Jmol script that loads the backbone (N, CA, C; Angstrom):
load data "model"
ATOM      1  N   UNK A   1       0.830  -1.039   0.038  1.00  0.00           N
ATOM      2  CA  UNK A   1      -0.039   0.052  -0.054  1.00  0.00           C
ATOM      3  C   UNK A   1       0.904   1.308   0.162  1.00  0.00           C
ATOM      4  N   UNK A   2       0.718   2.092  -0.884  1.00  0.00           N
ATOM      5  CA  UNK A   2       1.410   3.280  -0.992  1.00  0.00           C
ATOM      6  C   UNK A   2       0.678   4.493  -0.746  1.00  0.00           C
ATOM      7  N   UNK A   3       1.258   5.741  -0.505  1.00  0.00           N
ATOM      8  CA  UNK A   3       0.386   7.040  -0.353  1.00  0.00           C
ATOM      9  C   UNK A   3      -0.463   7.161  -1.331  1.00  0.00           C
ATOM     10  N   UNK A   4      -1.601   7.448  -1.096  1.00  0.00           N
ATOM     11  CA  UNK A   4      -2.470   7.722  -2.275  1.00  0.00           C
ATOM     12  C   UNK A   4      -3.501   6.734  -2.477  1.00  0.00           C
ATOM     13  N   UNK A   5      -2.923   5.508  -2.376  1.00  0.00           N
ATOM     14  CA  UNK A   5      -3.830   4.425  -2.624  1.00  0.00           C
ATOM     15  C   UNK A   5      -5.292   4.374  -1.645  1.00  0.00           C
ATOM     16  N   UNK A   6      -6.086   4.105  -2.382  1.00  0.00           N
ATOM     17  CA  UNK A   6      -7.576   3.739  -2.146  1.00  0.00           C
ATOM     18  C   UNK A   6      -7.390   2.315  -1.275  1.00  0.00           C
ATOM     19  N   UNK A   7      -7.983   2.278  -0.291  1.00  0.00           N
ATOM     20  CA  UNK A   7      -8.145   0.882   0.547  1.00  0.00           C
ATOM     21  C   UNK A   7      -9.613   0.681   1.141  1.00  0.00           C
ATOM     22  N   UNK A   8     -10.285  -0.609   0.289  1.00  0.00           N
ATOM     23  CA  UNK A   8     -11.196  -0.949   0.850  1.00  0.00           C
ATOM     24  C   UNK A   8     -11.493  -1.671   1.783  1.00  0.00           C
ATOM     25  N   UNK A   9     -11.977  -1.583   2.799  1.00  0.00           N
ATOM     26  CA  UNK A   9     -12.251  -2.613   4.041  1.00  0.00           C
ATOM     27  C   UNK A   9     -14.015  -2.872   4.036  1.00  0.00           C
ATOM     28  N   UNK A  10     -14.006  -4.599   3.832  1.00  0.00           N
ATOM     29  CA  UNK A  10     -15.399  -5.005   3.757  1.00  0.00           C
ATOM     30  C   UNK A  10     -15.485  -6.134   4.793  1.00  0.00           C
ATOM     31  N   UNK A  11     -16.198  -5.916   5.718  1.00  0.00           N
ATOM     32  CA  UNK A  11     -16.472  -7.073   6.766  1.00  0.00           C
ATOM     33  C   UNK A  11     -17.809  -7.219   7.151  1.00  0.00           C
ATOM     34  N   UNK A  12     -17.862  -8.226   7.629  1.00  0.00           N
ATOM     35  CA  UNK A  12     -19.411  -8.613   8.008  1.00  0.00           C
ATOM     36  C   UNK A  12     -19.649 -10.028   8.642  1.00  0.00           C
ATOM     37  N   UNK A  13     -20.561 -10.547   8.682  1.00  0.00           N
ATOM     38  CA  UNK A  13     -20.840 -12.006   9.737  1.00  0.00           C
ATOM     39  C   UNK A  13     -22.559 -12.132   9.686  1.00  0.00           C
ATOM     40  N   UNK A  14     -22.448 -13.529  10.510  1.00  0.00           N
ATOM     41  CA  UNK A  14     -23.773 -13.902  10.539  1.00  0.00           C
ATOM     42  C   UNK A  14     -23.882 -14.231  11.856  1.00  0.00           C
ATOM     43  N   UNK A  15     -25.162 -13.593  12.578  1.00  0.00           N
ATOM     44  CA  UNK A  15     -25.544 -13.778  13.861  1.00  0.00           C
ATOM     45  C   UNK A  15     -26.042 -15.124  14.305  1.00  0.00           C
ATOM     46  N   UNK A  16     -25.947 -15.677  15.311  1.00  0.00           N
ATOM     47  CA  UNK A  16     -26.480 -17.069  15.699  1.00  0.00           C
ATOM     48  C   UNK A  16     -28.481 -17.076  15.356  1.00  0.00           C
ATOM     49  N   UNK A  17     -28.637 -15.895  15.356  1.00  0.00           N
ATOM     50  CA  UNK A  17     -30.176 -15.617  15.175  1.00  0.00           C
ATOM     51  C   UNK A  17     -30.444 -15.742  13.605  1.00  0.00           C
ATOM     52  N   UNK A  18     -29.235 -15.584  12.892  1.00  0.00           N
ATOM     53  CA  UNK A  18     -29.325 -15.763  11.343  1.00  0.00           C
ATOM     54  C   UNK A  18     -29.215 -14.061  10.704  1.00  0.00           C
ATOM     55  N   UNK A  19     -29.125 -13.165  11.494  1.00  0.00           N
ATOM     56  CA  UNK A  19     -29.149 -11.831  10.754  1.00  0.00           C
ATOM     57  C   UNK A  19     -27.644 -11.638  10.365  1.00  0.00           C
ATOM     58  N   UNK A  20     -27.695 -11.039   8.913  1.00  0.00           N
ATOM     59  CA  UNK A  20     -26.377 -10.927   8.312  1.00  0.00           C
ATOM     60  C   UNK A  20     -26.119  -9.357   8.390  1.00  0.00           C
ATOM     61  N   UNK A  21     -24.659  -9.118   8.493  1.00  0.00           N
ATOM     62  CA  UNK A  21     -24.384  -7.849   8.650  1.00  0.00           C
ATOM     63  C   UNK A  21     -23.173  -7.555   7.546  1.00  0.00           C
ATOM     64  N   UNK A  22     -23.221  -6.384   7.232  1.00  0.00           N
ATOM     65  CA  UNK A  22     -21.960  -5.945   6.005  1.00  0.00           C
ATOM     66  C   UNK A  22     -21.791  -4.410   6.209  1.00  0.00           C
ATOM     67  N   UNK A  23     -20.371  -4.427   6.131  1.00  0.00           N
ATOM     68  CA  UNK A  23     -19.890  -2.858   6.585  1.00  0.00           C
ATOM     69  C   UNK A  23     -18.519  -2.737   5.669  1.00  0.00           C
ATOM     70  N   UNK A  24     -18.884  -1.890   4.520  1.00  0.00           N
ATOM     71  CA  UNK A  24     -17.837  -1.507   3.606  1.00  0.00           C
ATOM     72  C   UNK A  24     -17.134  -0.018   4.104  1.00  0.00           C
ATOM     73  N   UNK A  25     -16.090   0.170   4.124  1.00  0.00           N
ATOM     74  CA  UNK A  25     -15.297   1.336   4.290  1.00  0.00           C
ATOM     75  C   UNK A  25     -14.455   1.665   3.342  1.00  0.00           C
ATOM     76  N   UNK A  26     -14.362   2.980   2.883  1.00  0.00           N
ATOM     77  CA  UNK A  26     -13.279   3.541   1.891  1.00  0.00           C
ATOM     78  C   UNK A  26     -12.282   4.151   2.412  1.00  0.00           C
ATOM     79  N   UNK A  27     -11.057   3.817   2.558  1.00  0.00           N
ATOM     80  CA  UNK A  27      -9.891   4.978   3.101  1.00  0.00           C
ATOM     81  C   UNK A  27      -9.043   5.287   2.122  1.00  0.00           C
ATOM     82  N   UNK A  28      -8.316   6.182   2.215  1.00  0.00           N
ATOM     83  CA  UNK A  28      -7.168   6.428   1.375  1.00  0.00           C
ATOM     84  C   UNK A  28      -5.838   6.616   2.078  1.00  0.00           C
ATOM     85  N   UNK A  29      -4.841   6.169   1.784  1.00  0.00           N
ATOM     86  CA  UNK A  29      -3.563   6.427   2.313  1.00  0.00           C
ATOM     87  C   UNK A  29      -2.879   7.770   1.982  1.00  0.00           C
ATOM     88  N   UNK A  30      -3.265   8.804   3.031  1.00  0.00           N
ATOM     89  CA  UNK A  30      -2.660  10.344   2.847  1.00  0.00           C
ATOM     90  C   UNK A  30      -3.644  10.481   2.026  1.00  0.00           C
ATOM     91  N   UNK A  31      -3.245  11.711   1.004  1.00  0.00           N
ATOM     92  CA  UNK A  31      -4.261  12.072  -0.191  1.00  0.00           C
ATOM     93  C   UNK A  31      -4.504  11.334  -1.461  1.00  0.00           C
ATOM     94  N   UNK A  32      -5.969  11.168  -1.352  1.00  0.00           N
ATOM     95  CA  UNK A  32      -6.540  10.267  -2.792  1.00  0.00           C
ATOM     96  C   UNK A  32      -6.312  11.168  -3.665  1.00  0.00           C
ATOM     97  N   UNK A  33      -5.862  10.311  -4.736  1.00  0.00           N
ATOM     98  CA  UNK A  33      -5.808  11.043  -6.475  1.00  0.00           C
ATOM     99  C   UNK A  33      -7.104  11.790  -6.696  1.00  0.00           C
ATOM    100  N   UNK A  34      -6.828  12.423  -7.511  1.00  0.00           N
ATOM    101  CA  UNK A  34      -8.053  13.498  -7.987  1.00  0.00           C
ATOM    102  C   UNK A  34      -8.898  12.668  -8.656  1.00  0.00           C
ATOM    103  N   UNK A  35      -8.425  11.794  -9.545  1.00  0.00           N
ATOM    104  CA  UNK A  35      -9.412  10.936 -10.231  1.00  0.00           C
ATOM    105  C   UNK A  35     -10.039  10.032  -9.384  1.00  0.00           C
ATOM    106  N   UNK A  36      -9.745   9.439  -8.188  1.00  0.00           N
ATOM    107  CA  UNK A  36     -10.661   8.707  -7.379  1.00  0.00           C
ATOM    108  C   UNK A  36     -11.561   9.478  -6.743  1.00  0.00           C
ATOM    109  N   UNK A  37     -11.095  10.854  -6.261  1.00  0.00           N
ATOM    110  CA  UNK A  37     -12.223  11.776  -5.484  1.00  0.00           C
ATOM    111  C   UNK A  37     -13.230  11.981  -6.404  1.00  0.00           C
ATOM    112  N   UNK A  38     -13.172  11.938  -7.848  1.00  0.00           N
ATOM    113  CA  UNK A  38     -14.018  12.061  -8.641  1.00  0.00           C
ATOM    114  C   UNK A  38     -15.098  10.929  -8.642  1.00  0.00           C
ATOM    115  N   UNK A  39     -14.367  10.006  -9.219  1.00  0.00           N
ATOM    116  CA  UNK A  39     -15.417   8.575  -8.564  1.00  0.00           C
ATOM    117  C   UNK A  39     -16.021   8.291  -7.539  1.00  0.00           C
ATOM    118  N   UNK A  40     -15.305   8.744  -6.485  1.00  0.00           N
ATOM    119  CA  UNK A  40     -16.071   8.729  -5.280  1.00  0.00           C
ATOM    120  C   UNK A  40     -17.274   9.608  -5.055  1.00  0.00           C
ATOM    121  N   UNK A  41     -17.011  11.010  -5.621  1.00  0.00           N
ATOM    122  CA  UNK A  41     -18.145  11.979  -5.365  1.00  0.00           C
ATOM    123  C   UNK A  41     -19.186  11.245  -6.235  1.00  0.00           C
ATOM    124  N   UNK A  42     -19.340  10.699  -7.460  1.00  0.00           N
ATOM    125  CA  UNK A  42     -20.162  10.265  -8.157  1.00  0.00           C
ATOM    126  C   UNK A  42     -20.872   8.961  -7.236  1.00  0.00           C
ATOM    127  N   UNK A  43     -20.004   8.153  -6.780  1.00  0.00           N
ATOM    128  CA  UNK A  43     -20.895   7.201  -5.674  1.00  0.00           C
ATOM    129  C   UNK A  43     -21.505   7.845  -4.718  1.00  0.00           C
ATOM    130  N   UNK A  44     -21.199   8.691  -4.023  1.00  0.00           N
ATOM    131  CA  UNK A  44     -21.833   9.315  -3.159  1.00  0.00           C
ATOM    132  C   UNK A  44     -23.017  10.112  -3.461  1.00  0.00           C
ATOM    133  N   UNK A  45     -22.829  10.734  -4.525  1.00  0.00           N
ATOM    134  CA  UNK A  45     -23.977  11.311  -4.988  1.00  0.00           C
ATOM    135  C   UNK A  45     -24.983  10.065  -5.429  1.00  0.00           C
ATOM    136  N   UNK A  46     -24.813   9.082  -6.069  1.00  0.00           N
ATOM    137  CA  UNK A  46     -25.752   7.878  -6.360  1.00  0.00           C
ATOM    138  C   UNK A  46     -26.250   7.451  -5.192  1.00  0.00           C
ATOM    139  N   UNK A  47     -25.585   7.276  -3.975  1.00  0.00           N
ATOM    140  CA  UNK A  47     -25.818   6.561  -2.566  1.00  0.00           C
ATOM    141  C   UNK A  47     -26.994   7.664  -2.318  1.00  0.00           C
ATOM    142  N   UNK A  48     -27.015   8.774  -2.339  1.00  0.00           N
ATOM    143  CA  UNK A  48     -28.006   9.967  -1.679  1.00  0.00           C
ATOM    144  C   UNK A  48     -29.019   9.914  -2.496  1.00  0.00           C
ATOM    145  N   UNK A  49     -29.046   9.534  -3.692  1.00  0.00           N
ATOM    146  CA  UNK A  49     -30.167   9.562  -4.665  1.00  0.00           C
ATOM    147  C   UNK A  49     -30.941   8.003  -4.414  1.00  0.00           C
ATOM    148  N   UNK A  50     -30.180   7.257  -4.161  1.00  0.00           N
ATOM    149  CA  UNK A  50     -30.826   5.656  -3.665  1.00  0.00           C
ATOM    150  C   UNK A  50     -31.659   5.821  -2.389  1.00  0.00           C
ATOM    151  N   UNK A  51     -30.812   6.561  -1.516  1.00  0.00           N
ATOM    152  CA  UNK A  51     -31.594   6.924  -0.285  1.00  0.00           C
ATOM    153  C   UNK A  51     -32.973   7.616  -0.122  1.00  0.00           C
ATOM    154  N   UNK A  52     -32.956   8.658  -0.879  1.00  0.00           N
ATOM    155  CA  UNK A  52     -33.882   9.440  -1.266  1.00  0.00           C
ATOM    156  C   UNK A  52     -35.031   8.737  -1.852  1.00  0.00           C
ATOM    157  N   UNK A  53     -34.962   7.603  -2.400  1.00  0.00           N
ATOM    158  CA  UNK A  53     -35.903   7.220  -3.416  1.00  0.00           C
ATOM    159  C   UNK A  53     -36.781   6.030  -2.278  1.00  0.00           C
ATOM    160  N   UNK A  54     -36.117   6.012  -1.690  1.00  0.00           N
ATOM    161  CA  UNK A  54     -36.590   4.886  -0.391  1.00  0.00           C
ATOM    162  C   UNK A  54     -37.753   5.556   0.255  1.00  0.00           C
ATOM    163  N   UNK A  55     -38.966   4.482   0.037  1.00  0.00           N
ATOM    164  CA  UNK A  55     -40.044   5.108   0.660  1.00  0.00           C
ATOM    165  C   UNK A  55     -41.094   3.652   0.627  1.00  0.00           C
ATOM    166  N   UNK A  56     -42.013   3.474   1.229  1.00  0.00           N
ATOM    167  CA  UNK A  56     -43.130   2.610   1.163  1.00  0.00           C
ATOM    168  C   UNK A  56     -43.567   2.571  -0.350  1.00  0.00           C
ATOM    169  N   UNK A  57     -43.721   1.349  -0.772  1.00  0.00           N
ATOM    170  CA  UNK A  57     -44.149   1.126  -2.239  1.00  0.00           C
ATOM    171  C   UNK A  57     -43.513   1.117  -3.391  1.00  0.00           C
ATOM    172  N   UNK A  58     -42.196   1.614  -3.173  1.00  0.00           N
ATOM    173  CA  UNK A  58     -41.091   2.062  -3.994  1.00  0.00           C
ATOM    174  C   UNK A  58     -40.785   0.518  -4.162  1.00  0.00           C
ATOM    175  N   UNK A  59     -40.243   0.067  -5.473  1.00  0.00           N
ATOM    176  CA  UNK A  59     -39.598  -1.154  -5.607  1.00  0.00           C
ATOM    177  C   UNK A  59     -38.258  -1.244  -5.467  1.00  0.00           C
ATOM    178  N   UNK A  60     -37.512  -2.203  -5.169  1.00  0.00           N
ATOM    179  CA  UNK A  60     -36.208  -2.299  -5.173  1.00  0.00           C
ATOM    180  C   UNK A  60     -35.620  -1.872  -6.277  1.00  0.00           C
ATOM    181  N   UNK A  61     -36.010  -2.502  -7.207  1.00  0.00           N
ATOM    182  CA  UNK A  61     -35.566  -1.932  -9.055  1.00  0.00           C
ATOM    183  C   UNK A  61     -35.551  -0.492  -9.054  1.00  0.00           C
ATOM    184  N   UNK A  62     -36.568   0.559  -8.719  1.00  0.00           N
ATOM    185  CA  UNK A  62     -36.575   1.555  -8.706  1.00  0.00           C
ATOM    186  C   UNK A  62     -35.441   2.528  -7.836  1.00  0.00           C
ATOM    187  N   UNK A  63     -35.060   1.790  -6.777  1.00  0.00           N
ATOM    188  CA  UNK A  63     -34.078   2.545  -6.006  1.00  0.00           C
ATOM    189  C   UNK A  63     -32.936   2.370  -6.470  1.00  0.00           C
ATOM    190  N   UNK A  64     -32.558   0.952  -7.008  1.00  0.00           N
ATOM    191  CA  UNK A  64     -31.296   0.916  -7.953  1.00  0.00           C
ATOM    192  C   UNK A  64     -31.071   1.533  -8.902  1.00  0.00           C
ATOM    193  N   UNK A  65     -32.360   1.860  -9.499  1.00  0.00           N
ATOM    194  CA  UNK A  65     -32.382   2.803 -10.829  1.00  0.00           C
ATOM    195  C   UNK A  65     -31.774   4.464 -10.427  1.00  0.00           C
ATOM    196  N   UNK A  66     -32.397   4.581  -9.254  1.00  0.00           N
ATOM    197  CA  UNK A  66     -31.882   6.119  -9.008  1.00  0.00           C
ATOM    198  C   UNK A  66     -30.840   6.106  -8.710  1.00  0.00           C
ATOM    199  N   UNK A  67     -29.839   5.385  -8.341  1.00  0.00           N
ATOM    200  CA  UNK A  67     -28.473   5.339  -8.134  1.00  0.00           C
ATOM    201  C   UNK A  67     -27.860   4.996  -9.552  1.00  0.00           C
ATOM    202  N   UNK A  68     -28.111   3.962 -10.316  1.00  0.00           N
ATOM    203  CA  UNK A  68     -27.519   3.665 -11.407  1.00  0.00           C
ATOM    204  C   UNK A  68     -27.528   4.552 -12.366  1.00  0.00           C
ATOM    205  N   UNK A  69     -28.605   5.400 -12.308  1.00  0.00           N
ATOM    206  CA  UNK A  69     -29.048   6.291 -13.317  1.00  0.00           C
ATOM    207  C   UNK A  69     -27.593   7.662 -13.471  1.00  0.00           C
ATOM    208  N   UNK A  70     -27.301   7.718 -12.225  1.00  0.00           N
ATOM    209  CA  UNK A  70     -26.421   8.911 -11.567  1.00  0.00           C
ATOM    210  C   UNK A  70     -25.202   8.076 -12.316  1.00  0.00           C
ATOM    211  N   UNK A  71     -24.635   6.863 -11.939  1.00  0.00           N
ATOM    212  CA  UNK A  71     -23.630   6.507 -12.135  1.00  0.00           C
ATOM    213  C   UNK A  71     -23.320   6.542 -13.674  1.00  0.00           C
ATOM    214  N   UNK A  72     -24.572   6.080 -14.377  1.00  0.00           N
ATOM    215  CA  UNK A  72     -24.469   5.702 -16.037  1.00  0.00           C
ATOM    216  C   UNK A  72     -24.233   7.214 -16.415  1.00  0.00           C
ATOM    217  N   UNK A  73     -24.944   8.103 -16.035  1.00  0.00           N
ATOM    218  CA  UNK A  73     -24.858   9.384 -16.720  1.00  0.00           C
ATOM    219  C   UNK A  73     -23.384  10.054 -16.306  1.00  0.00           C
ATOM    220  N   UNK A  74     -22.700   9.755 -15.449  1.00  0.00           N
ATOM    221  CA  UNK A  74     -21.200   9.946 -15.259  1.00  0.00           C
ATOM    222  C   UNK A  74     -20.378   9.136 -15.904  1.00  0.00           C
ATOM    223  N   UNK A  75     -20.712   8.327 -16.932  1.00  0.00           N
ATOM    224  CA  UNK A  75     -20.073   7.446 -17.807  1.00  0.00           C
ATOM    225  C   UNK A  75     -19.264   6.132 -17.246  1.00  0.00           C
ATOM    226  N   UNK A  76     -19.976   5.681 -15.852  1.00  0.00           N
ATOM    227  CA  UNK A  76     -19.497   4.620 -15.438  1.00  0.00           C
ATOM    228  C   UNK A  76     -20.086   3.441 -15.339  1.00  0.00           C
ATOM    229  N   UNK A  77     -21.524   3.505 -16.245  1.00  0.00           N
ATOM    230  CA  UNK A  77     -22.453   2.356 -15.758  1.00  0.00           C
ATOM    231  C   UNK A  77     -22.223   1.036 -15.922  1.00  0.00           C
ATOM    232  N   UNK A  78     -21.093   0.752 -17.205  1.00  0.00           N
ATOM    233  CA  UNK A  78     -20.471  -0.568 -17.381  1.00  0.00           C
ATOM    234  C   UNK A  78     -19.417  -0.938 -16.117  1.00  0.00           C
ATOM    235  N   UNK A  79     -19.205  -0.088 -15.291  1.00  0.00           N
ATOM    236  CA  UNK A  79     -18.400  -0.646 -14.481  1.00  0.00           C
ATOM    237  C   UNK A  79     -19.216  -1.084 -13.107  1.00  0.00           C
ATOM    238  N   UNK A  80     -20.597  -0.540 -12.773  1.00  0.00           N
ATOM    239  CA  UNK A  80     -21.323  -0.847 -11.815  1.00  0.00           C
ATOM    240  C   UNK A  80     -21.964  -2.228 -12.124  1.00  0.00           C
ATOM    241  N   UNK A  81     -21.165  -3.202 -11.611  1.00  0.00           N
ATOM    242  CA  UNK A  81     -21.468  -4.752 -12.008  1.00  0.00           C
ATOM    243  C   UNK A  81     -22.552  -5.402 -10.917  1.00  0.00           C
ATOM    244  N   UNK A  82     -22.960  -4.659  -9.994  1.00  0.00           N
ATOM    245  CA  UNK A  82     -23.936  -5.286  -8.875  1.00  0.00           C
ATOM    246  C   UNK A  82     -25.022  -4.268  -8.709  1.00  0.00           C
ATOM    247  N   UNK A  83     -25.968  -4.814  -7.506  1.00  0.00           N
ATOM    248  CA  UNK A  83     -27.091  -4.017  -7.485  1.00  0.00           C
ATOM    249  C   UNK A  83     -27.062  -3.270  -6.150  1.00  0.00           C
ATOM    250  N   UNK A  84     -27.726  -2.300  -6.484  1.00  0.00           N
ATOM    251  CA  UNK A  84     -27.706  -1.204  -5.103  1.00  0.00           C
ATOM    252  C   UNK A  84     -28.034  -1.873  -3.761  1.00  0.00           C
TER     253      UNK A  84
END
end "model"
wireframe off; spacefill off
backbone 0.3
color backbone group
């Protein structure tokens, strides 16, 4: 790991009750490069749009689309290979 490298920490587990948890955090060693900060800004905007879309009666597909549309508009849709 070098200065400027982004580091993603993804941890989770299953409780005896069956509850599954997942926590992902992204850090940078020192100052993150400008291109990484730009990508991360798009992800933050997409996450905010997805949160704003969540309400009773809204389908999971619609919440996913709220995030995906922002990522696609920023030119990164082909890299978003999972669901929100």
